[in-house]
N, C-alpha and C positions, 0 to 999 in steps of 0.2 A: 845618528843613534837608531833611528827607524830603519835606515838602510843596513846597519849591522845587524838588527834583529831578524831582517829578512833573509840575510845571508846564513844566519845561524839555523833558521828554520828550514831552508832549503837543503843545507847540509845534512841535517837530522833526517828529513825526508828521503834524501838520496840513500843514506846508509840503511834505513828501514826498507827501502825497496829492494836494495841488493841482498838483504838478509832473508827476505821471504822465500826466494827460491831454494836457498840452502836448507831452511828449515823444512820446507816441503819434501825436497829430495831425501833428507834424513829420516823424515816421518814415513815416506813411501817405502824406504830402504828397510826400515824396521818392520813395517807391516808385511812387506813381501818375505822377510825372513821368518816371520812369525807363521805365516801362512804356509811356508815351504815345510816347516817342521811339522805342522799338523794341519792338514787341508780341510778338517772338520771343525775348526775353531774360527771364530771371527772375533778379535779383540778380546781373547780369553774366554769366550763363550761357545759352549759346545753346539753347534748347528747341524750336527749329523742326524740323518733321518733313521738311523739304526742304532740300537743300543747294543750293550754288551752281549746280550742273548739273541740279537737278531730282530728285537722288536723296535718300537718307536723309542726314540731318546727321551730322556727326562724333560728336557727343554720343550719338546713338541708336546709331550704329555701335559705339561703345565698349560700350554697354549690351548690344547683341546679341552681341558678341564675348566679354563676360565671362559672359553666359548660356550660350553655347556652351561655354566652358571648364568651367563648372560642370557641365554635362551630359556632358562627355567620358567620365568613368568609366562612366556608365550606358550610354553609347553603345558604348564599347569592349566592355563585359561582354555586353550583351544583343543587339547587332546583328553580332556576330562569332562565330568558333567558339570563343572563350575559355570559354564555359560548358561546352561538351562536353569540352574538353580538362581543364579543372579538375576535373570530376566524376569522370572517368575516373581521373585521378591519385590522387584521394581514395579511390576504390574499390580502387585497387592497393594503397595503403598499408593500408587496412583489411583486405585480404585477407591481406597479409603478416603482419599483426598486429604490427608494429613500433612501435606507439604513436605517438610523434611523430617518426620518422626515416623519410624526410625531413621536416623541420618545414614549417609552412604557408608561411613566407616563400619557402622554395626551390620548393615546388609552384606558388605563385602566379608566381614569377619564370619557371619553366620554362614556364607556361601563357602568360605574357605574351609571351615571346620567340617561342614557337612560333606564336602568334596573329600577330604581326607577320610572321613568315616566310610563313605561309599568305596573309595578307591583303595581302601586298606588291603583287601585280598589281592589285588593287582600288584601293589607295592611289595607285598610280602612274596609274591611269585618272582618279581624282579630281584628281590634281595636274596632269595634262596637259590634260584636257578641261574642267575647271572654274576651278582657281586661276590658271593661266598666263593664259588668255584674259581673266579678270577684272582680273589685275594689269596686263594690256596694254590694258585699256578696250576690249577687243572684245566683251564681252557685258555684259549688264545683271545686276543682283543677282538678279533672279528667274530668269534663265536660269542663273546660277551655282548656285542652289539645286537646280534640275532636273538639271543635269549632275553635281552632287555626289551626289545621292540615287540617280541610275540605276544606278551600279555596285553600290552596297550593295543596292539593290533586286533586281537580277539575281542577285547571290550568295545572298541569302536564298531566292529562288524556286528556285534550283538545288538547294540543300540541304534543302528540304522534300520528304523522300522519301514520306511519307504524305500524299497529298492530301486525305485524310478530315479532317485538322486545318484545312486551308485552307477546305474546304467548310463545316465546322462554324463557323468564324469569320465566314464570309460570311453563313451563316444567322442567327447571333446579330446581326450588323450590320445584317440587313434586306436584304442584297443577294441577290436570287434568280436574276437572269439576267446572266450575264457572257459577253460574246463571247470574250475572251482574258484571260490574266493581267495584261496591260497595264492593264485597266480596274479591277483590284482596287486600292483605296486602300492607302497604306502602312500605315495605323493597323490594318489587317486583317491585313497580311503579317506584321508584327512579332510578335504574339501566337502565331500559327500556327508561325512559325519558333522561338520559344522553346519551345513545347510539343514540337515535334519534336526539338530539340536535347536537351532533358531525357529524351525517351524513348529515343533512341539511345544517350545516355551511360549510362543505366541498363542498357539491354540489354548494351552492352559490358561494364559492371561486373559483370553476372551471368556472362557468360562468363569473364571473369577469375577470379571466385570458384570456378569449378568444380574446377579441378585442386588448389586449396588445400583444398577441402572434403574431398577424397579423402585428402589426407594427414592432416587432422585426424580423419577416421574410423578410418584405419589405426592411427595412434598411439593413439587413444582405445580401440579394441578391443584392442590389445596390452597396453596398461596394465591394462585390466579383467581380461584372461586371466591377468596375473601377480599379480593381487590388489593392485595399487598404486592403490587407488581414491582415496586422499587426495592424490595428485599431480596437479596441474592438466595436463590434456593439452596446453594451449598453450605450457607451458614446454618441452616436449620437442618439440612439432611446429615451432615458430617457427624453430630452426636448420635443420631440413630444408626448410622453406619458402624460406628465404633461399638455401640451397644450390641448390635445384631453380631458383629465379629467376635465379641468377647463372650456373649452368651453361647455361641455356636462352637466356642473353642476353635477359632479360625486358624491359628497359628499351628496348632497340632493337626488339623485336618489337611492344611495345605502342605505342611513339611512332610507328614507321614505318606500322604498320597503321592506327593512328588517323588519321594524316594522310591516308592514301590514301582514307579514307571521307569526306573533305572535297572537295567540288568547287568549284573557283574559276573 
């Protein structure tokens, strides 16, 4: 009985092995005939790089849109004032020594909406000069990219306060002679802008820390003079920091003055 089952199994495997090449040949013949009829399709999907009007096909347009959507968080964080605002907010919370109050979600939300508020004129320029003409078929896709990048480029150049960062990036990129800032490529402006944003944010954070450090020093020296060395000074100084921050209307001072440092 066992020998009979082995023979049957070998017979089935033999038939299966002979049937695979025939299936592959039929499938390859079908694919070849399909591609012969239309060289720009693969398994029924249009992979042509040119559309009916000579532009990019709809399939590649979908790929480009999905790529841009994937890069949107990086574009929003790195090419806007989001980094400066968020870093200053974190410095403010650390100076107050309130641990996780306000939490990270609130700080990110505040930074996001303040960024939208500041960048609204730039976004309006992109919408009016790039998106509307493209939707009305008044400009090509290459012109759309140029018109969309121009407002962001101008914003970054306005907010690079230290031109030494821009000169250093040009030197690293091998750009020695530039007649104007219009000749500087975008991939050189972006890292210079990011370095400048971090530098300004840390400088503002240092200025925010100064009055709270004074409170820590006064409270610490008072506790030491009273012989209360085992009591952490931060436990006593934190209520005074919060009181000073509230009486001075700290959030208004920080946010308003921070927004005034950003040029649009």
